C-alpha positions in Angstrom: 64.3 -32.2 -33.8 61.4 -31.3 -36.1 59.5 -33.2 -38.8 59.7 -31.5 -42.2 57.7 -33.2 -45.1 57.6 -36.4 -43.0 61.4 -36.3 -42.6 63.2 -35.9 -39.3 65.3 -32.7 -39.4 67.5 -31.0 -36.9 69.0 -27.5 -36.7 72.3 -26.9 -38.5 74.2 -26.0 -35.3 73.0 -29.2 -33.6 74.2 -31.2 -36.5 77.7 -29.7 -36.1 77.6 -30.4 -32.3 76.5 -34.0 -32.9 79.3 -34.6 -35.5 81.9 -33.3 -33.0 80.4 -35.4 -30.1 80.3 -38.5 -32.2 84.1 -38.2 -32.9 83.8 -37.3 -36.6 87.1 -36.2 -38.1 87.5 -32.5 -37.2 88.6 -31.4 -40.6 85.3 -32.7 -42.0 83.4 -31.0 -39.3 85.3 -27.8 -40.0 84.1 -28.0 -43.6 80.5 -28.4 -42.5 80.8 -25.6 -40.1 82.4 -23.3 -42.7 79.5 -24.0 -45.1 76.9 -23.4 -42.4 78.5 -20.1 -41.4 78.8 -18.9 -45.0 75.1 -19.6 -45.6 74.1 -17.9 -42.3 72.7 -21.1 -40.9 74.4 -20.9 -37.5 74.8 -18.1 -35.1 77.9 -16.8 -33.3 76.8 -18.5 -30.0 77.8 -21.9 -31.5 81.2 -21.8 -29.8 79.6 -21.7 -26.4 77.3 -24.6 -27.3 80.3 -26.7 -28.4 82.5 -25.7 -25.5 79.7 -26.7 -23.1 80.0 -30.3 -24.2 83.6 -30.6 -22.9 86.7 -31.8 -24.5 86.2 -33.3 -27.9 87.6 -36.7 -29.1 90.9 -36.4 -30.9 91.3 -32.8 -30.0 94.2 -31.7 -27.8 93.9 -28.5 -25.8 95.0 -25.4 -27.5 94.2 -23.1 -30.5 93.8 -26.0 -32.9 90.6 -27.0 -31.1 89.1 -23.5 -31.0 86.4 -22.6 -33.5 86.8 -19.1 -34.7 
């Protein structure tokens, strides 16, 4: 985390990971991720960072849980 203009701020990829880890609805996380990817705010290594956290709440194994 960093402080920007006296406001705590985090990196976009970390926000996505935090949303997933907190059990946020995956369709909403997908929208956030799509916006971040479109704007070039996250790098391709995000998948490995998310996968490193283990299985996600509400997500069964399989292609539906894979970020592409």
